[in-house]
N, C-alpha and C positions, 0 to 999 in steps of 0.2 A: 497771302491768305484770302480765300474766297468766303463769301457769306451765303449760306443756304437761304433761299427766299421763300421757303414753304414751311408749314408747321403741320404736324399730324393731329387731326381732330378725330372724334369718334365717327365722323362721316367721311373720313379720308383726308388726304393731303390738301391743304388750302394755302393760297398765297398769303404771305405775311402782310402784304399791303392791303388785304381785305379783312383783317381781323377786327379793326375798328376799336371802339371803347372796350377795354378789357378789365375784368375783375380777376386778379391773379391769385386769390385765395378764398375759395368757396367750397361748399359741399352741397350735393343734392341728395345724398343717401349715405348714411353711416350708422354704425352701432356705437353709441356713446354711453351705454348703460353702466360700463365699468366705472364711470365718474360720478355715480350717484352719491349725494351727500345727505344724510338724515336731516330733516327740517327741525327747527325749534319746536319743542313739545307743544306749545300753545297754538302752533299753526298747522299741526299734523292734519286736522280735518279738512283744512282748505287745500292742502297740497297733495292730498291723496286722490283727488278727482281729476277728470279731464279738464282741459282749459275752458273756462267760461267767464262771463262778465264778473262774477263774484270773486273769482280767485286769480284772475290774470294779473292784477296788481301785485299780489303776493308772489306769483311765479316770476315776475320781472325782478323781484328782489332776491328770490331764492330759486333760480332756474334749474339748478342741479338737484333740487329736492323733490321734483315731480317726475315720476317715472314715465308718464305719458309724454311729457315734454322732451325727455331724453330719447324717446323712441323715434328716431329720425329715419326709420327704414320700414315704415308701414304704409298702407294704402292712403291713409289720411295725409301723411306728410308728402307723399309723392304727388298727389293731386294739388296740394297747396304750393309745392315747389313749381310745378308746371305753370300755374297761374301767375306766380311771381316772376318767373323767367319771361313770360309773355309781357309783363309790365316793364321789366328791364329793357326789353326790345322796343317798347313804345317810347322809352326815354332815350333811345339811340344806342342801346347796348349791342355789342357785337359778339363778345366772346367771354366765356367763363372757364377759368382754369380750376378743375375739380381736384381737390387735394386729398381725396380718400385713398390712402395707400394701403398696403397689406397690414391687416390688423384692425382696419376700420370698416370692413364689410363693403368694399367697393362694388358698385352695380353698373356695369358698362351698358347693359341692355336698357336700363332706365335713362342713362345719359343719351343713348341713341334716340330713344323715343322723345325725350325732351327737345333735343336738337332738331329733330324732324318736325315736331309740332310748333316750334317757336321761331325757327330760323336763326337761333343763336348758336354759334360754334361752341363746342365743349371739348376740352382736352382732358384725357384720363391720365392720372399719375401712376407711377410705379414706385418701388422702394418700400421701406418698412417704418411703421409708426412705433411708438414707445414699447418697451419690453413687457409692461404689465397687461397689454391687450393681446399678446401673442400666445399661440398654443405651444405645447411642449416641443413638438417637432420643429417648429419654426425657430424657437429659442436655441436649438441645437445646431442651426445652420452655420456653416463656416463662412468666412469672408469670401472665399472663392465661389461657394454656392450662391451667395447673395449677388455677387458680381454677375454670374452667369444668368441668373433669373432676370435681373434688371436689364441686362444687355439684350436678352431674348425678347423681352416685352417691348423694348424700344425699337428693335430692328426687324423682328419677325411677327410678333403678335402676343397679346396678353394670354396668360395661362388659362384664365376663365372665359376668354372670348377671343380665340386665335385669329379671327378676321380683322381685329382692331389692334393697332399699335398704340402704346402709350406715347404721350407727347412730351413728357418731362419726367424728372424724378422728384417725387414729393407727395405728401409732406414727409420728410425724413425726421422722425420724432425722437426726442431724447428727454429723459427726466433729469433730476439733479439729486445727488451726483449722477453722472452719466454711467449707465449700466454697461457691462462688458458687451452684451448683445448690441446695444446702441452704438458703441464705439466701432464694432465690426461693420455695422450698417453704414456709418459715416465714412469709414475708410473705403468700403466697397463702392459707395456712391462716388467718392473722389476718383477711384480708378476707372469707373465707367465714364465719368465726366471727362476725364483726361483723354480717354480713347475716342469718345463720340462727340465731344464738344457740346454736350447737351445742357439744358437748363435744369437747375436744382432749386428746391425750396426746403428750408429747414424749420422745424418746430423746436424751439429751445425749452429747456426746463425752466421752472419759475424761480430763477435766481439770477441776479445781474451779472454773475460771472459766467453764466452758461453760453451766451452768444460768442464770446471770445474763445472759449474753450472748444466749442464746436468748430469754429473756423480754423483754429490751430490744428485740430485733428484732420480736418478736411484738406487744408493746404499742405500739410506735411505729407499727406498721402497722394498729392499731385493734383488736387482739385483747383480750379480757377475761381478765385473769389468774385471776379467780375461776372460770372455766370450764375452766381448763387444769391438767393434771397434769405434774409434772416426775418422770419415772421414774428408777429406779436411784439414788436419792439416797445410799444407803448405800455404793455403790462410787465415787461421784463427789465427795461431801462427807464424807470419812471422819471428820472431827471433828464430834461431835454439836453443839457450839456453833455451827459453821458452818451446820448444818441449821436450828437455831433462828433464827439471824440471817436466813437466806434466807427461811424461812417468814414471819417477821414483816415483812420488807422487801417481798417480792414478792406475798404473799397468794394464791399458787396452791396446788394440792394437792402435798404431798410424799409420794411413793410409795416405800415399802419393799417392793420386789417381787422380791427374790432369796431369800425364805425357802426354806430347804431346802438352800441352798448352804453347805456346811461345810468348804470347802477355802480356807485363807487365801492360798495362792499363786494369783494371778489371772493366767492366761496372757495375756489380752488387754491387760493393763497390769501387768507385774510390779512396778512401782514402788508399786502400791497393795496394801495388805494387805486382802483381802476379810474383812469382819466375819462373825462367827458369828450364829446365831439368837439366842443369849443377848445379844449386843451389840445386835442389832436391837431386842429387847425393851427394853433399857436406853435406846436412843434414843427409843423411843416414850414411855416413862415420863418421860423428860426433857421431851419436848414436852407431855406432860400437865401437868407442873409449870408450864410457861409458858402454859397454857391455849390450846394450839394443836392439840388433838386433832381439832378440826373440819376440819383441813387434812391429815389423815393417811389414807393408803390402804394396804392390804396385798395382796400377791399373790406369785406364785412365778416368773413369767416362764419357764415351762418351754419349752425350745426344743431340747433334745437328748434322745436315748433314755434315757440313764442316769439321768434324773430321774423316769422313769415306773416304777411298781411292777413291771411285767412284766420290767424290766431291773435290778431291785435298787434302785430309787429310792423317793422319798417320795410322788410323785403330787400331783394337784390337791387332795386332801383334807388335806394336811399342816397347813395353817394351822388347820383346824377340829379335827383329831385331836390335834395336838401343840403348837400355839402358843397357841390359845385357853385351854387348861387352865393354861398358864404365865401368861398375861395376867391370869387371874382372881386371881392373887396380888397384882397391882399395881393393877388397874383395877376399877371397879364393873361390874355387869352392863349398866347403861345406857351406860357408856363403850365397852364392847366392842361392843355393838349399834350404836353410832355408827360404829365403825370398819368393821364388816363388812356393815352394811345401810344405815345413815343417810347416811354420807358418799358412798358410791357412788350412792345414789338422788339426792342433792342434785346431785352432779356431772353426772348424766345428765339432770336436769330442764332443760327449755328455757324460759328466761325471755323470753317473746314481747312 
């Protein structure tokens, strides 16, 4: 079995050896307005306005209750994203894997512009996000139609920008319980992955049973677990021992991709206490103890304005500027290099 030594970016094929420090789950443009949550009545006046010094503290607590914050597909967010990707580059960043799949308003032209202006590689994803963001015609798609679309985008070019090929499948979204549309998308993803040996990234529903069920559907349809990422493990499997058990049993990548989120109240599932960055680091050191670091990936999943530095947030450089220095207290230089360079490179390599 040979290994393909290149990866498809929005500026064309690039050697895997040149991708450098890689964030495997980010967004530079998406429509997240479907996830608006009404604010507490006494905070309505603060959360109705654009982000400013008087309300940014409230927005950090209730990020999904500010419509301007959720609008991550306007001119304001695009300019802020460009500035933050430049900052990521100054901290040694090399590549961003953009996870805005169908249903999230992917913008390949913006990805091209960002990559050209910053020198950071960007990979566009294909596949389908959760059912409740899809239009009626998409919801009616058959498994075969989904398969054909993803295969076309990976091999020939994206339907909305035919000159550019997708570089991976993701994020493939599902809710809980998993909807019929989402099951078809998971199975179609597995079929494409089996044929093309490509990389895959899954978004699980907010229930601790979701990751295992996704991987069951995926593997039964022929997908290779070693080529797949399970995103958002820290908000889905809040007990670190559950993460260890999942990593050992399934052998996919476990992605801690909410670095920078420091609000324990999680609006999209109040029954879950969102962990802090300090807890995320503890989860990673626990996986290191179990010799599972080769299955760990790190990212931020930035998808709202308030997490960009122009709006008082941490930006795409947060892991490099703030988390890596902490990891140095617990891991060797080689182990950190594995997390931010080696594991992403291995995930993206195609075993032909």
